[in-house]
N, C-alpha and C positions, 0 to 999 in steps of 0.2 A: 880678239881680231883672231883670227882661225890660223893666218899664216902670218912671222912677222915681217915686217917691214924691212929691218935690217937683213933678214936672211934676202929677202926679194930684190932689195935695192942691193944690195952689200956683192963679196963674193970677187977673188979676183979672175974677174972674166975676161978680158982685153979689153978694146975699143968693140961699141958693140958689132959696128958695121963689120968686122972682121971676122967678126962670129956668130952669123945670123942662127945657125944651128945650137946656139948651146945657151941654153936656159939657165937663169940662178939657181939655185939647190934651196927650193920651198918646199922640201920634204922634212917637217918635222918630227916628232917624236912618235913612233908607233902608238895607235890606241884598239886595246881591245878591251870590250867589254869585261864590267868584272868579275861575272862569272864564268868566263874565259881566263881574265889572270890566276883565278883560286886556281882552277883547275891547272893551268899552267906552270903553279908552286909545287904541285903534291907530284911525290915520285912515283913515275911511270909505273914502274910492277905495283904501287899500290893503288891507281888509280884503275890502272887493269881489274884490279879484286873489286874494286867499288863499285864498278862498270858490269864484274859476271854478279856479283849480289843484286843490284838493283836491276838486271833482266831477270836473274832468278824469281827475286818480289814480285816483278811485272807477270811474268809469265805463272808462275803459283798464282795468282787472284784473278789473273785471265780463266784458269784450268777451273777456277773455284768457280767461276760466272758460266761458262759457257766455252764448247772448243771452238764457237764461232770468232770466237773474243783474241784466241789464241795462235788461230789462221789469221786474221788482222794483224795483230802483235806480230807476227813471222814475216809477213810481207813485208810491213811497213820499217823493220829493220832490216831486211835482205836489200829494200830501197835505198836505205840510207847507206848501204855497203855502195851500192850500186854508185850512187851519188858520191861516194867519196874515190871513187873509182876515175869519177868526170872529172873531178876535181882537181885530181893528183894528173890527170891526163892531159887539162886545157896547161897546170901550172910547169909541166916539162916545158914545154914550147919557151922557144928562146924571146927575148922582151924587142929583139930588134936592136939601131943603133944608139947609142948613148943619148942623145936628142930623142928619141920618143919615150926611153925610160925618165927621161928628167918630167916631161912634160906627164908624165903619167904621174908622180910619184906626186907632183902639184894637186891635178886631178883628187890622187889618195887623200892625200891630207885634206884639203878644203869637205869632200865628200864624209870623210869620217869625222871631222870637227864638229859639221850641221847635224850630225845624225846625232853625236853627242849629247849639244846641248837641247836641238829638236825633243828628243823622247827622253829628255831629264824633265822639260817642262811637261810635255805628255803625261809620264809617269806622277808627277806630282798633281795634276787633276785627276788623275786614275785612284791614288788616295783618297782624293776630297770627294770625290763621285765612288766611293767604296763605302764612306760613310755614312753619308747620304743614305745610299742603301739596307744598310746595315738597322739605320735608325727608322729608315719606312719598314721594314721586315718586324723589327721589333712589336709595334703598333699596329700591324695590319691581323686580318682576322687568320685564322688556320679553314683549309678544306674540308669537306669530313676526312676523305683515305686519310691527311696528314692527322688529323686527330682519331682515327680509327688506329693508326700506324703508333702510335705513339712520339710521331715527330711535333715537336714544340716550336712556339716561335722562336727562340732562341737558338736553336737546331737550323730551322730551314733558315734565318738569316746567317749564319756561319756558313753554311754551306753553301748560296747565292754569291757571299760576298766572295769567298774562295774560289767560285768557278769564275766570275768576273774578274778578278785578279789573276787566275791562272790565264783566261781566252785574252787579258789585256799582256801576260809576259809572254806569250807565243807568240800572238798576232808582232809585236816589239822582235820577238828574234828572228820571224818570216821575213817580213824589214829588212832587219842586216843581213839576212844573211844574202836577200838579193844582190844588195849593194855592194856587201864585200865580193862576189863572183865579177862582178860588174868591171868597177876599179880594178883588178887582176889581170881580168879577160883583153878587153880594151887593145891595149899594149900589141897584146899576143898576137892578136888579128890585125893590128897595125903590122905589122913584119911580117906575119904572114903573107898579107897582099904582096909585098915586094916579090916573092914567088909564086904563089898561083891565087888565083878566086876561089877556089874549091874546098881549097885549105882554110884560108879564114872563113867559108861560111860552115864550115864544118867545125873549127873553134866557137864561131858565135854561139851557135847550135849546141853546143854542149857544156859550154859555160850557162848558158840559159836552163839547161836540162837540167843539170845542177842544182840549179836552186828552184825549179818548181819540183823536183824528187822531195826535195827538203822541205818546201813549203806544204805540200801536198800528204806528206808523211805526215809531218808534225800535225795537219788539222788533224787527220784521222786517227791518229795513236793519242793524241791530247784527249779524246773524244771517249776514245775508247780505255783507258788509264781512269777517268774521270768517272766513266760510266760501273767500269768493272770493280772501282773503287766503293761505292759510293752501295753496288749490287752484295759486296762482302759485308763494308761496316754495316750497316744497317739493315741484316740480315734478311733481302728480301724473296718474297715468296714464302719467307716463314709464318707459323700460326702467330697469328695478330702483331703483322707486321706490314710493312707497304707494299703494294703489289709489284709487278714489273712494267705492267703496263701504265704505273704514276710515275715511277720510275726518271723519263727526259724528262720531264715538267723541272727539275731541279739541275738539267745542266741549260739552261738561258742564260742564265750567268755567264756561262763560259762567253757565248754567241753574242752576248751583249759587251765585254770587254772586247770580245775580234772587233766588234763592230767601233767601237770607242775610237781604239786605238788608230784605226784603218782610214776613219773618217780626217782627222788630225795627220795622221801620216802626207793622208793624200790633198790633203788642202795645205800643208807647211812646204811641202815637199814639191804639189803643183804652181804654188805661188812662187816658191823660189827657181824652178825651170824654168818659168814663161817670164817671167822680170830681168831675170838676166839676159833668157834668150833676145825679149823684144829690143830693151837696151843696146844689145849688139849688134842685131840686126839695125834699127834703125839709123846707130850714127856711123858703123861700118860700111854698111853696104848702100844704103840709100845718098846719105849726105856725102862720105868717106869716099864711095866706090871701090872699096876693097874689098875682097873675095870674104867668102862666109869663114871663120875658125883663123883668119888669117892673124899671125902671130903678133902684130901691131895693135888688135884691137886690144883695149885693156881689161873689155866683157868677155874674152872668150874663157877663161878659163872659170867664168864661175857659170859661163853658160856650159862647158864640157860636164864642171860638179855638178849643174842642175839634174841631166839627164841622169845623174847617179840616182840622186835622193828623191829625184820626184818619178823617173819611168820604173824604175828598178826597186828600190826600197819603196816606195808607196804602193806598185801593185802587188811585190807580194806581199803587204799586209791588207792588201783590196782583196785578192784570190783566197787568204789562207782565210777573209772574214766569210765571203761568199759560201766558201764550201763548208763551213764550220755550221750556220745559218742555216743552209739545204739540209745539212744531216740532222741536225735536232730540229726543226721542223717535221722533216721526215718522221724523226722518229717516233715526235709527238703523237705526229696524226696516224700511223702505223698502231700503234699502243692504242689508241682511242678506237679505231678499226677492229682492232684484236678482240676489246674490253666488251664492244656493241655487238658483236658477234658471238661472242662466247668461242673463241677459238683455242682448242685445248692448251698448245703451246704455243705466246705470241709473238714470240722468243726472234723466229724468223725473221716478221715483218717490221722487230726494232731495230735489231742488227742489219736490216739490209743493207740500206747505205752505207754502216761503215766496207760493208761486203763489196758494193761497186766500184765505191772509189779505191779500194786496196787493189782490185783488177785495173783500173785506172791506172796505177802504178803500174803492174806490167805491161800494159800494153803501151801503155805512153813510152814508155823506155825502149822497146820493140819501136818506137816509130822514131827516137833520138838515135838509135842507133843505126837505124838503118839509113842516115844518111852520113856519104863515108866523105873522106878527100882524095880525091884522084887529080896528078899534075895537067896540070894544062898549059896553054902558052903565056895566059899571067891578062893578057889584053881584052880591053872590052868586047872586041868583035868576036872573038872566039869564046867566052866563057859562055854556059850553060848558064839560061834564067834563073835567078836563087828562087826567084818566088817559086819555079815549077820542082824543083829539087823539094821545096816546103811542104809542096801540095802533095805530094807523091808521100812524103811521112805522114800527113794528116789523114790522106785515106787508107792507109795501111793501117793507121789506130784507127781511121773508123769502123773499118772493117772488123776488124779487132771485137772492138767494142762492143759490134752488134751482136756478136757471138758469144762472149761472156756474161754480156748481161744476158741475153736467155738462160744460160747454163747458170748464172747466180739467180733467174728469178722462180725455175725448176727446182733447185737445190733449198731455198729459204720459203719460193712463197705459195708452194704447195701444201692443199689444205684438204682433207676426206669431205669438208662443207660444199667446198666446190671445186671441184676437178679440176676442172678448165679455166680458173680464176687465174693461176699461174699464166697462163698462156694468155691473157689479157695484161694482165700488167708486165709481159714483155713485150706487146704492142703498145700500151705504153711510150718505156723506155726507149720501144723505136723510134715512135715522135719524134723524143725530147731531142733522140739521136739526130736526126733529119734534119727538127727544127736546128738546131745549132749548124749544121751543115748550111745550111738555108740563110742563116744566119751571116757567115761567114763570106759569103759570096754575095749576096746583097752588098755589105759593107765592103766589098772589095772592089764591086762593080760601079761605086759612086765614088772611091777614096784614089783608083790605081789610074794612072795616066795611060795605061792600053787602051779602057773603055772612053766612050763618046763625054760623058758627065765632069771628066775632069781637063778633059782636053776643051770643050765646050769655055770652062770658065779659064781657060790657061788664052783662048782669042777673045773671051772679053775683057783678058787686060792689055788689048792690042788698042784701044781705044781708051785707055785711063784707068784710071783710079779709081772715081766713082763706079766705073761697069762692072769693076773686079768685083769689088763691094756687093753689088745688086747680085751678081750671079751666082755666088759663094751663098748669101742667103737664100734664095733661090732653092737651087740645090741643097740645103740643108733642109729646108720645110718639106721640099719632094721626097727627102732621103727618108723621113718617119713613115712613111703611107704605105710600103711591102713588109718591113719589119713589123707593124702592128698588125697587119692582117692577117702575119704568119704565127706571131704570137697568141692571137684570137682562135685560130683556127687550131693549134695546139692544145689549148687549154679548153676548147670544147672538144677536142677526139679523145683525149686525155681521161677527161670527168666523163664522159661517156661510154667509154671504152672500161674502167671503172665500176660505175655505176650497172654495169650491167654482167659481171667476171661472175656473179652466182651469189655473192656473200650477202646475206642479209640480219637486220640484226632479230631479237627475238617477238614484233612485230611483223614481221617480213618484208621490213624497209631497206630498199637497197641501201651499202653505208659505201661502197668501194670507190665511187664520184672521187671526193677528195686524198685520197691514196693513190688512185690515177694519176692526177695531177700530179704530184709529189715523186712516185717515179717516172712521171715526163723528164720532171727538174730534173732528177738521178742521170735519167740518159741525158739531158744534154749536158750538164757536167761532166758526165762520164770519159770525156776526152780532157779533162781541165789542166793535167797536167804538160799533155804535148803544148795547149794551146799558150800556154803561160810560155812552154820556152819560146814561140814562133813571139809571143811577147817581148822577152826579154831580148830576143833578140835583135829587137829594132834601137834601143838604145846604145847595147853595144857597139853594134855596125855603126851608127850617130859620134861614137867617143872615139870609136876607130879613125876614122873619116877624119874625125878634128886632131886626130894629134899626127895623121899624116900630113895634114896644110900647115899645118904650125912648123914641124921638123922639119917642112919643104922637100919633100920626095919626091920623086919622078913623077909626072903629068902621066901617065901609065896606070900607076898606084891610084893617085887620089881619084883615076877614074872607076878601077874595080873600086874602093870602096863607097863612090859617090853610085854607083848602083846597087852597092848592097845597103845602105843611106834608105834610098828609094824601096826599098821591099824591105827594110824595116819601117818603113810609117807606113804602109799598106799593112802591113802583120799589125804593128801597135792599133790602127784605126779599128781592122776586124775581130781584133782579142776583145777593145770597148764595147764593140757592136753585142760580139758573143755576152759581156759581162754584164750588161743591158737586157739582154734576150732572159737570162741566168734571175737577173734580179727580180725581174717581173715577177718571173714564175713562184720564185722564194717568197716574194711577200707576199704575194697571193695566198702562199701553205701559211706564213707567220701571220696574214691576216686570219687566218681560219683557224689557227693555235689561241689567236687572244680572242677570236668570238669563243670557243669551247671554255677557255681561262677563265672570263666573265661567266658564263652559265653554272659554273662549279660556284665560285664564289657568292652568284649572286643565289643559288641557289630555286632558277627557273631559268626557262629556254631565253637563249640570245643565239635567232638565226637568222634575223633578216633587221635593214637598214634603214629603214623609213625616210627619205630626206626630201618629204612632204612636210614635215616636221619642221618648222623655221629655226629653231634652232641647230638642228642638225644640219639644217641645208648651209648653216653660216658656219659649222665645223668645215665643213667642206670646202667652203671659202675660204676659209683660213690654210686649210694643208696645199691650196693650189699657190694662194700667194705665199708663205711659204717657198715655195719653190722657186719661183721669181726673184722674191727677197735673199734667197741663198744665193743664188744666181748670180745676181746684181752685186752683192759684196763681196763672192770671191772673184768677178771679171774687175772687178774698181779695187781691190787690194792686190792685183796683179799692174794694172794701170798708174797706180801711185807708185808703187814700188819703180817699176820700170823708169818711170820720170825721175825719181835721184838715180839710178841707173843712167840714162841719157845725160843729165849734169854732169855727173861725175866723168864719165866717156868724155864729153864736149869739153870738160876742162883738161883734163889731161893732153888733148889733142893743141889745144890756144896753148898753154902753160907750156908745154914740151913740145914744138914742131919737128925736132928732130926724131919724135916718133915715128913718123911717114919716111922719111929718107933710113930707117932703121940707125939712127943716129944715138936715139935715148931707148930706154926700156920703159915698154908699161907698167906702172905699179897695178900689178891683178890682184894682189891683195887688196887693194880698200875696195876696187867691187864687189869681192867675194862677201867683204863682211859688214857689206852696206843690205848688199841681197839676203846673207843671214840674218840678218837682227831684221831687218824688215818684214820679211815670210814668217818670224815667230812670232811675231807682233802682230800682223795683220790676221794670224788663221786662229787666233781667238776669239774675235768678234762672230763670224758665219760658223765658228764651230759653237758654242755656247749658244746661238742662237739655233740651232737643231737640237741641242738636247731638253732646253728652258719652255719651247715651246709648246711639245704635247701633254708637258705635265702642267704646265698654266693651264692648256685650258681644259684638259680634265677637271682642274681641281675647281678652276671657275665655275664649270657647268655642273659640276658635282653640284657647289655650292648651292648654283640657282635651283635646279632641278630638286632639291631638300625642301628648299621654301614653296615650290611650286607643284609639289605634291608627283614630282618623276624621279623615281629612286635609281633609274639606270639612264637618266638624263648624260651623266658624264662621260660614263661608258661608250653610250652611242655618238656623241659627240667626236670623244674620240673617234673612235671608230670610222665616223664618215672623212675626218679630216686624214684619217690616214689612206682610205680611199683614191680620194680625190688626190692628196700628195702622189701616191705608186701612182697613179694616171695620168698626170700632166708631168711627172721628173723622167719618166720614160721618153713623154714627148719631146720633152726638153734636150735631155742627156740625148737622144738620138741626132737630133738637130746641130745642139753642138757639137759632137764627136764627128759628124759626117762634115760637117762646113767645114769645119777647124782641119782635118785631116784632105780633104779635098783643095783647100788653098793652098796646102801645101804642097801636096804633090802636083800643083797646077804650076806652083815658083821652081820644081823639081825638072819638073818636064822641058819648061821655056830652057831650062839650066844646061838640057841634053844639046842646045843648041836652034834649035825649033822658036819660030817668032822674035828672029836677032839675037838671041843668046843673053849671055849673062852681061850685065851693063848698061843694057836699052832700056830703052822709057817702057816697055810691056816688062822686061823684069821689072824695074821698080812699081813696076805698077801691081805685081805679081807679089814681091816681098810686101808690099803694104798688107794686101790681101791676107800675107800668111804671118803676118804682124800683130792681127786682128782676132785670125781664127788661133792664133797660139794661147789666150786662155781660155776660151774657150773648150780645144779638145784636149788638152792636159791641167786645166785647173778645175773650172766649174763642170765639166761633161763626167769625169772621171768621179770627181767629189760625190754630183749629183747623183749615182748609183748606191754607193756606200750608201748618202743620207736615209734614201729610199730604203735601204733593209735594217739602218738603223734604227729608224720611226718605226720600223715596224716590230724591231726586238725590245725599245725601251718600254713600250707600252705592250709590252706582252711583259717586262718583268714589272712593269709599275701597274699593272691591272686593278687592285687591290685599292691602291686610294681614290680611282675613280668611282667609286662604287660605294 
C-alpha cells in the first residue's frame, strides 16, 4: 500500500461531521530518488567542488569537439539556472489553509509511491533488454566504416548498451521532474485562486515551465555530452578512425532507451489516471450525484494522484523521447547528406539540431516569462480568458522561433557548394513552425467549447447517452482529415525545398530532400519547451480544482479553477495534437535512417519497399493490426482496472452509509492501492507487444527469405510493417485524442450552466461520454505516438538481425 490504513483512518480528528475541512494525515516519509539522496548526504562545499570539476570536464570535452558544442552546453546550463529560479519562485508561494496542505500531501505521497514502484519495474525491464541488445550486437556484423575505424563488435555493443541505459535514465529523470513540480505547485495554485485568477495562472505556467526547461535541456545536453564523449574517446576524424558523419549512428541506443521508458511510463501512468477517473465519475457523479472531486468520493485522491503520474511524469518522458528521437534522426540524415555531397566541414549539418533546441530553451523562456501576474477581482466574470493569455505567450515564442531558426541555418548550414541552400532549409523550418501552429489551432477548434464541434456534441447529450457517444465518435473521425492534409503538405513542401537547395552528390543527383523534412521536423519542435509548459499547465490546474473542491472553498474560488481546468483540457489536447504531428515527421526520418542503415549492412542499395510482394504486404497488414491490438489492450486495461475501482467505491458507500452525510471517512488509500497495483500489472502486456512484434516479424521473415532466395526479405517486411504502423497509428491517435478531449470539454461546457447544468440528465449523458473518452485521450492515444517512434528506433537498433 502506498498510504497506510492506520494513518488514513486514525488520528485524533474529532467527529467527521464537525471537521469537514480536516483530512487525515496521509503524509508518509518523503521519497527522493537514490541519486538525490546520495547528493543530499554530501557536504555542500564538497558537492560544489564536484559540480565545478564536472562542468570543467564537460566544457573541456566540448571544446575538444566543436565550439558549437560549447555554445549548446552554455545555453543548457543557463536554462537549468533559470528553471531553478522558476522553481524557487513557485515554492515561495503560500500553500493556503491547513486543509489544502493536507490534501496536497496525500496526493504527493500517492504520486511518489507509485512513481517509485513503476520506475523500479521499468528499470528491471530496461536492464533485461540491455542484456538482449548486448548479445545481439556481440554476434552481429559490423559496417565497413566501423571495420575501417577499428571499432569492433565488443566496442559497438558496449557503446550501444551504454547509450540505451543513459537514454532510459534521462527519460526517467525527465518524468520525475515533471511529477516533482506538479505535486508541489497544485496547492499553491489553489491558494492563489483565492486571491486572483491571473496569479493562479502565472504559478501554474511557471511550474510547467520549470519542468519543460529541465526536460528539453536534459534531452539536448545528454545527446551533446554523448556525442562529444564519443568524438574525443574514438578520436573521430583522425587518420584511421571513424568519420564524424558516421558518429550519429552510435547515438541510436540513446533514443531507443528514451522511447522504451516513455512507452511504459505513458502506459502505466495512463492506465492509473484514467481508471481512477472513470471509477470516481461513474459512481460519484452518475450514481451518487455528488460533484467532481467531492471529498466523500473514496476514489478522489487516486484520481488526483493520476493527474500527476499520467499527465505530468508520463508527458515529461514522452516529450523527452520526442526531442531525442528527432535530434538523433536529423543528425544521422545530416551526416549522410554531408558525406554524399562531399561537404568539407559536415559538423554544422550534424550539430544543427542541437543548436535549434538550444534556441528553443531561450525563446520559450521569453514566452513563459511574458505571462505575468496582475491583481484582478478574482471573479469569473471579470477574469481575462486564460487561453488568450497562453496564446499570446505562444505567439511571442513562434515569432522568436522564426528569427532564431533563420539565424541558425545561416550560421551552420551555409556552404560554398550551394550558397542558397541555407535559405531553402530556413524555409523548411518555417514550414515546420507553421505546421505546428496550424496543428495547435485545429486541435483547439475540435476540443474547445467556444467552437461549434464541442457545442454540437454537448447538444447531442440532451437526447441521451447513445447520441452523445455517436456524436463524439463522428467528431473524432472527422478531426483526422485536416491534420493529415497539413502533414502531407508539410512533408512534400519540405522535401522539395530541400531537394532544390542546390546540394548534389558526386553524380549530380540532388540529395537535400530528406534533410529538408528533418529541418521541418526541427522547426515543428522548435517551440517544444513552451508547448510542454502548456501541457503541464493542464494537470496542475486540474489538481488545483480538486484541492479547492475537497477543502470546500467558496464557490467563487471553484469558478476560477474550473475555468483554468477547462483551459487545461484544451491545452492538453492541443499539445497531444502537436506531439502526433511531430511523431509523424520524426517517424518518417527514422524510417529513412533505417533504410540507409540496412543498405550499409547489406552492401547494396535499399531505397524502396515494394508492397506488391505478398510477404511485404503481409508485413504492412501486421503493422496496422499492431496499432489496433495495442489500442484495444490499452483501453481494456483501463476498463478492467476501473471495474475494480467501481466495485470498491460502491462497497464503501454500502458498508459506510455515513460517508454521504460526512459521518464516516472514506478509505482513500484502498483505492490508491488498487489502481497502483493494477496499472503496473496491466502495462506489461501492451508494452511487451510493442517490443517483441517487430523483432519477431523481422526474424521470421528473414528465415523465410533465406529458404526462398530473398536475402533482404526480413528487412523489407519490417520496413513495410513500420510504414503501415506509422500511417495507421497517426490516424488512430488523432481520432482517440480529439474525441476524448471533445467529450471532456462538452461535459465542462454543460457544467457552466447550459443545457440544464450539473446534475441534469444532459450532464449525466456527457459524463458517460467523458468516461468513454478518458482511456482514449490519456492512455491509448498518447501511448500510440510513443509506440510509433519506438517502433522506428527499435528497428533501427535491431536492423542487423533482419539481414
